[in-house]
C-alpha positions as CSV (number, residue, x, y, z in Angstrom):
1,M,-2.7,-12.9,23.3
2,S,-2.6,-9.5,21.4
3,E,-5.1,-10.4,18.6
4,I,-7.0,-7.1,17.6
5,E,-10.7,-7.4,16.5
6,L,-12.4,-4.2,15.1
7,S,-16.2,-4.5,14.8
8,G,-18.3,-2.0,13.1
9,L,-16.0,0.8,13.9
10,E,-17.1,4.1,13.1
11,K,-16.1,7.8,13.8
12,R,-18.0,10.9,13.3
13,Y,-17.0,14.5,13.7
14,G,-20.2,16.5,13.7
15,D,-21.9,15.5,10.3
16,E,-18.4,14.5,8.9
17,L,-18.0,10.7,8.7
18,A,-14.3,9.9,9.2
19,V,-14.3,6.2,9.5
20,E,-17.3,3.9,8.4
21,D,-18.0,0.4,9.5
22,V,-14.5,-0.8,9.7
23,S,-14.4,-4.6,10.7
24,V,-11.2,-6.7,10.7
25,T,-9.3,-9.0,12.8
26,I,-5.5,-8.4,13.1
27,E,-3.8,-11.8,14.2
28,D,-1.7,-12.2,17.2
29,G,1.9,-11.4,16.0
30,E,0.9,-9.9,12.7
31,L,2.1,-6.7,10.9
32,L,-0.8,-5.1,9.4
33,C,-0.3,-1.9,7.3
34,L,-3.4,0.5,6.9
35,L,-2.6,2.0,3.5
36,G,-4.5,4.8,1.8
37,P,-4.4,8.5,0.6
38,S,-4.7,11.5,3.0
39,G,-8.1,11.6,4.5
40,S,-8.9,7.9,4.2
41,G,-9.5,7.3,7.8
42,K,-6.4,5.2,8.5
43,S,-4.8,7.4,11.2
44,T,-8.2,7.9,13.0
45,T,-8.7,4.0,12.8
46,L,-5.2,3.7,14.5
47,R,-6.0,6.2,17.3
48,M,-9.4,4.4,18.1
49,I,-7.3,1.3,18.6
50,A,-4.8,3.4,20.8
51,G,-7.6,4.9,22.7
52,L,-6.7,8.3,21.8
53,T,-9.9,8.8,19.9
54,S,-13.2,7.5,21.1
55,P,-15.4,5.5,18.4
56,T,-18.8,7.0,17.6
57,D,-20.0,3.4,17.2
58,G,-18.3,-0.1,17.0
59,E,-16.0,-2.1,19.2
60,V,-12.3,-2.5,19.8
61,H,-11.0,-5.8,21.3
62,I,-7.4,-6.5,22.2
63,G,-7.0,-10.1,23.2
64,E,-10.0,-11.2,25.1
65,D,-10.5,-7.6,26.4
66,D,-13.2,-5.1,25.2
67,V,-11.1,-1.8,25.4
68,T,-13.6,0.3,23.4
69,D,-14.3,2.7,26.3
70,R,-10.7,2.3,28.0
71,P,-8.3,5.2,27.9
72,A,-4.9,4.9,26.3
73,Y,-3.1,4.4,29.5
74,D,-5.1,1.4,30.3
75,R,-4.5,-0.5,27.0
76,T,-1.5,-2.9,26.4
77,T,-0.5,-0.7,23.5
78,A,2.2,1.8,22.7
79,T,2.2,4.4,19.8
80,V,5.0,5.8,17.7
81,F,4.1,9.2,16.2
82,Q,5.1,10.9,12.9
83,D,6.6,14.0,14.8
84,W,8.6,11.8,17.3
85,A,7.3,13.9,20.4
86,L,10.6,13.6,22.5
87,F,11.2,15.8,25.4
88,P,13.8,18.3,24.7
89,H,14.8,18.9,28.3
90,K,15.5,15.0,28.9
91,T,18.4,13.0,27.7
92,V,17.8,10.2,25.3
93,L,18.0,7.7,28.0
94,E,15.5,9.6,30.0
95,N,13.1,9.9,27.1
96,V,13.3,6.1,26.5
97,A,12.8,5.4,30.2
98,F,9.8,7.9,30.6
99,G,7.1,5.3,30.1
100,L,8.6,2.9,32.6
101,R,8.8,5.7,35.1
102,M,5.2,6.4,34.8
103,R,4.5,2.7,35.4
104,S,6.5,3.1,38.7
105,V,9.3,0.8,37.6
106,S,12.5,1.2,39.7
107,K,15.2,3.4,38.5
108,D,17.7,0.7,37.9
109,E,15.3,-1.6,36.0
110,R,14.0,1.1,33.8
111,Q,17.5,2.4,33.0
112,E,18.5,-1.3,32.0
113,R,15.4,-1.8,30.0
114,A,16.0,1.7,28.3
115,R,19.5,0.9,27.4
116,E,18.5,-2.6,26.0
117,M,16.1,-0.9,23.7
118,L,18.5,1.9,22.7
119,D,20.9,-1.1,21.9
120,R,18.2,-2.7,19.9
121,V,17.9,0.4,17.5
122,E,21.6,1.1,17.5
123,M,21.4,4.3,19.6
124,V,22.9,3.3,22.9
125,D,26.0,5.3,22.2
126,H,23.7,8.4,22.3
127,A,22.1,7.6,25.7
128,D,23.4,10.6,27.2
129,D,22.7,13.0,24.4
130,D,20.4,15.9,24.0
131,P,17.5,14.7,21.6
132,T,17.5,18.2,20.0
133,N,21.0,17.5,18.6
134,L,19.9,14.2,17.0
135,S,19.2,13.8,13.1
136,G,15.6,12.9,12.1
137,G,16.5,9.2,11.7
138,Q,18.0,9.2,15.1
139,K,15.0,10.8,16.7
140,Q,12.9,8.2,15.1
141,R,15.0,5.5,16.5
142,V,14.7,6.9,20.0
143,A,11.0,7.3,19.7
144,L,10.6,3.6,18.6
145,A,12.9,2.5,21.5
146,R,10.7,4.5,23.9
147,S,7.6,2.6,22.8
148,L,9.3,-0.7,22.8
149,A,10.6,-0.2,26.3
150,V,7.3,-0.5,28.0
151,N,6.9,-4.0,26.4
152,P,3.5,-3.4,24.7
153,D,1.4,-6.3,23.5
154,V,0.4,-4.1,20.4
155,L,2.8,-1.4,18.7
156,L,0.9,1.2,16.8
157,L,2.8,3.3,14.2
158,D,1.4,6.4,12.8
159,E,3.4,7.2,9.6
160,P,6.7,7.1,11.6
161,L,9.0,7.3,8.6
162,S,7.4,10.0,6.5
163,N,9.6,12.7,7.7
164,L,12.8,10.9,6.6
165,D,14.7,11.0,3.3
166,K,14.3,8.1,0.9
167,R,17.4,6.3,1.7
168,L,17.0,6.4,5.5
169,R,13.3,5.5,5.1
170,E,14.2,2.5,3.2
171,D,16.7,1.4,5.9
172,M,14.4,1.9,8.6
173,Q,11.6,-0.2,6.9
174,I,14.0,-3.1,6.9
175,E,15.0,-2.4,10.6
176,L,11.2,-2.3,11.5
177,R,10.6,-5.6,9.8
178,E,13.3,-7.3,11.5
179,I,12.3,-5.8,14.9
180,H,8.8,-7.2,14.3
181,E,10.2,-10.6,13.2
182,D,12.3,-10.6,16.4
183,L,9.7,-9.6,18.9
184,E,6.8,-11.5,17.4
185,K,4.3,-8.8,18.7
186,T,1.4,-7.4,16.9
187,F,2.2,-4.3,14.9
188,V,-0.3,-2.1,13.1
189,H,1.5,0.4,10.8
190,V,-0.2,3.5,9.1
191,T,1.4,4.7,5.9
192,H,0.3,6.4,2.5
193,D,3.7,5.1,1.0
194,Q,2.8,1.8,-1.2
195,D,6.3,0.7,-1.2
196,E,6.7,1.1,2.5
197,A,3.5,-1.1,3.0
198,F,4.7,-3.8,0.5
199,T,8.1,-3.8,2.3
200,L,6.7,-4.3,5.9
201,A,3.3,-5.8,5.8
202,D,2.2,-9.4,6.3
203,R,-1.1,-8.1,5.2
204,I,-2.2,-4.8,3.8
205,G,-5.6,-3.0,4.6
206,I,-6.4,-0.5,2.0
207,M,-8.8,2.4,3.1
208,A,-10.4,5.3,1.1
209,D,-13.1,7.7,2.2
210,G,-13.1,6.2,5.6
211,E,-13.9,2.7,4.4
212,L,-11.6,-0.6,4.6
213,I,-12.0,-1.7,1.1
214,Q,-9.7,-4.6,0.9
215,V,-7.3,-6.6,3.3
216,G,-5.0,-9.2,1.7
217,N,-1.3,-10.1,1.6
218,P,0.8,-7.8,-0.7
219,H,0.7,-10.2,-3.8
220,E,-3.1,-10.6,-3.3
221,V,-4.1,-7.0,-3.2
222,Y,-1.8,-6.2,-6.2
223,E,-2.7,-9.0,-8.4
224,N,-6.4,-9.3,-7.5
225,P,-7.5,-5.8,-6.7
226,K,-11.3,-5.6,-5.6
227,N,-12.0,-2.2,-7.6
228,R,-10.5,0.3,-9.9
229,F,-9.4,2.5,-7.0
230,I,-7.2,-0.1,-5.8
231,E,-5.6,-1.0,-9.2
232,G,-4.9,2.7,-9.8
233,F,-3.5,3.2,-6.3
234,L,-1.2,0.4,-6.2
235,G,1.5,1.1,-8.7
236,D,1.1,2.7,-12.3
237,T,-1.2,1.6,-14.9
238,N,-2.7,2.6,-18.2
239,F,-6.7,2.9,-17.9
240,V,-8.1,2.4,-21.4
241,A,-11.8,3.2,-21.8
242,G,-13.9,1.1,-24.1
243,E,-17.0,-0.4,-24.9
244,V,-18.0,-4.2,-25.1
245,A,-18.3,-5.0,-29.0
246,R,-19.1,-8.6,-28.8
247,T,-18.7,-11.7,-26.7
248,T,-17.6,-15.3,-27.8
249,A,-17.7,-18.6,-26.0
250,D,-14.3,-17.9,-24.4
251,S,-13.6,-14.4,-24.9
252,V,-14.8,-10.7,-24.6
253,V,-13.8,-8.2,-27.5
254,V,-13.6,-4.5,-26.3
255,E,-13.5,-1.7,-28.7
256,T,-11.2,0.9,-27.3
257,E,-10.1,4.5,-27.7
258,L,-6.8,3.2,-28.9
259,G,-8.5,2.5,-32.4
260,Q,-7.9,-1.1,-31.8
261,D,-10.0,-3.8,-30.2
262,I,-8.8,-5.6,-27.1
263,V,-9.5,-9.3,-26.6
264,L,-9.9,-10.6,-23.0
265,P,-10.2,-14.4,-22.4
266,S,-13.4,-15.3,-20.4
267,D,-14.9,-18.4,-18.7
268,N,-18.0,-16.4,-17.6
269,G,-20.3,-15.8,-20.5
270,D,-22.5,-13.4,-18.5
271,A,-19.7,-11.2,-17.1
272,L,-20.2,-8.4,-19.6
273,A,-22.9,-7.7,-22.2
274,S,-22.5,-6.1,-25.6
275,G,-22.6,-2.3,-25.5
276,E,-21.5,-2.2,-21.9
277,S,-18.8,0.4,-20.8
278,V,-15.8,-0.9,-19.5
279,T,-12.2,0.4,-18.5
280,V,-9.3,-2.1,-19.3
281,S,-6.0,-1.9,-17.0
282,L,-2.7,-2.5,-18.9
283,R,0.2,-2.5,-16.3
284,P,3.4,-1.6,-17.9
285,E,5.1,-4.7,-16.6
286,V,2.7,-6.9,-18.9
287,L,3.5,-4.7,-22.0
288,S,6.4,-5.9,-24.3
289,I,7.7,-3.5,-27.0
290,G,9.5,-3.8,-30.2
291,A,10.3,-2.1,-33.3
292,N,7.3,-1.8,-35.7
293,A,7.6,-3.7,-38.9
294,D,4.0,-4.6,-40.1
295,P,0.7,-3.0,-39.7
296,V,-1.4,-4.5,-36.9
297,D,-3.5,-7.3,-38.0
298,S,-7.1,-5.7,-37.7
299,D,-8.6,-9.4,-37.7
300,R,-6.6,-10.4,-34.6
301,A,-9.4,-9.4,-32.3
302,D,-11.5,-12.4,-33.8
303,A,-8.5,-14.9,-33.2
304,A,-9.1,-17.8,-30.9
305,V,-8.0,-17.7,-27.3
306,A,-4.9,-19.8,-27.1
307,D,-2.3,-20.9,-24.4
308,G,-4.1,-18.8,-21.5
309,G,-5.1,-15.8,-23.6
310,P,-5.1,-14.0,-26.9
311,T,-2.1,-11.9,-28.0
312,N,-3.1,-8.0,-28.3
313,E,-1.0,-5.5,-30.0
314,I,-1.0,-1.8,-30.9
315,V,1.4,0.5,-32.8
316,G,2.2,4.0,-31.7
317,S,4.9,6.7,-31.9
318,V,7.3,7.4,-29.0
319,E,6.6,10.8,-27.6
320,N,8.9,11.0,-24.7
321,V,11.6,9.2,-23.3
322,I,11.9,9.5,-19.4
323,Y,15.2,8.1,-17.7
324,R,14.5,7.2,-14.1
325,G,17.9,5.8,-13.0
326,S,17.5,2.0,-13.3
327,T,14.4,2.4,-15.7
328,V,13.3,4.0,-18.7
329,R,9.7,5.3,-19.2
330,Y,8.5,5.5,-22.8
331,S,5.2,7.7,-23.4
332,V,3.7,6.3,-26.7
333,A,1.0,8.2,-28.6
334,V,-1.6,5.7,-30.0
335,D,-4.5,7.0,-32.2
336,G,-4.8,10.4,-30.1
337,S,-4.5,8.6,-26.8
338,S,-1.2,8.0,-24.7
339,V,0.2,4.8,-23.2
340,F,3.4,4.4,-21.1
341,V,5.7,1.5,-21.0
342,E,8.5,0.9,-18.6
343,R,11.7,-1.1,-19.0
344,T,14.8,-1.5,-17.0
345,V,17.8,0.3,-18.6
346,A,19.4,-3.0,-19.7
347,D,16.2,-4.2,-21.4
348,S,15.0,-0.8,-22.7
349,G,16.2,-1.1,-26.2
350,A,17.3,1.9,-28.4
351,F,14.0,3.8,-28.9
352,D,14.0,7.5,-29.3
353,A,11.2,10.2,-29.6
354,G,9.5,9.9,-32.9
355,D,10.3,6.1,-33.2
356,D,7.2,3.8,-34.2
357,I,7.0,0.8,-31.8
358,R,4.6,-2.2,-31.4
359,I,3.3,-2.9,-27.9
360,R,2.1,-6.4,-27.3
361,W,0.5,-8.1,-24.3
362,D,-1.5,-11.3,-23.4
363,G,-5.2,-10.7,-22.7
364,A,-5.0,-12.9,-19.7
365,D,-2.6,-10.4,-18.1
366,V,-5.1,-7.4,-17.9
367,L,-8.0,-6.6,-15.8
368,A,-11.2,-5.0,-16.7
369,F,-13.6,-2.8,-14.5
370,R,-17.2,-1.6,-14.9
371,G,-18.3,2.0,-15.0
372,D,-19.0,1.9,-11.1
373,G,-15.3,0.7,-10.7
374,T,-16.2,-2.9,-9.6
375,R,-13.9,-5.5,-10.9
376,V,-15.2,-7.7,-13.7
377,D,-14.9,-11.5,-13.0
378,L,-13.8,-12.8,-16.3
């Protein structure tokens, strides 16, 4: 069993609270990504699991064992670091076998195991090489093989791919995922890269300011974020400030800075009150665009909710067109504010700076947040 349970985990450095009350169960064989910006506490949390940092409060259990006060060498874990930490005076094979040597494994057995792990990461042909002559990607593979060689119950990865270029990083993400599926061990992977987390994770734990805010599978945390921070951190979105103009039996009408009301379907009549400040999130993937023909119907905000939600629309002028390879981003000026829309090149249409366009979306596809950042349950 390599289930990990963190209970009320806290770490202080003097008066600074680095990690606060982190509690989560990481299932046996699961790959959990701790995702968050720099300084969010994710690496400190990982180091407390590894035994490299002692918690100020709380407990760490691996399997049935309370390992809170055990040193790193007395835990069934191995850690892959961002800086690889290879020994320059040892060959690649000797680096991979080092952990087994510290465990008094016989020479023949540790070399066999080291070659097996190098073969797994496609580095066996470099067994006799000097690690200082390897590329960054090759060094990362050797560091991974070294950690796997000791056959840990739990593999901990502290931003191991952050020093690699984009293409190699994406290739290594796929390889890590395949290794995890093959070994069926528990992995905890720390990253600030949301694409990496979405590629790798069975579940994602999102951290900010030392707190674990939300844990869920990639689809869940993206589609149902707990608060505004998560909505803004995961992908791009347009946050539109507004105030509740009125509520009806099945909708909330928000007067916005776009000069046009936004209608949100609602089954919860008490969700928001008239006059309450809210922020609406318009993700680019829910917005459709087309050439402007007629003025926006100012009475549309009073239309009944139908087929899952009201249709909202605004008209604006294209300010900038940014080509991003496979996608095109349009920055659109709307009544003194700016909204961006993205399309694939094939579906982007033929809009240029200065064109007037109409933007439409279904009210059921957008989220609303209160002034304190909490999600509104509509």
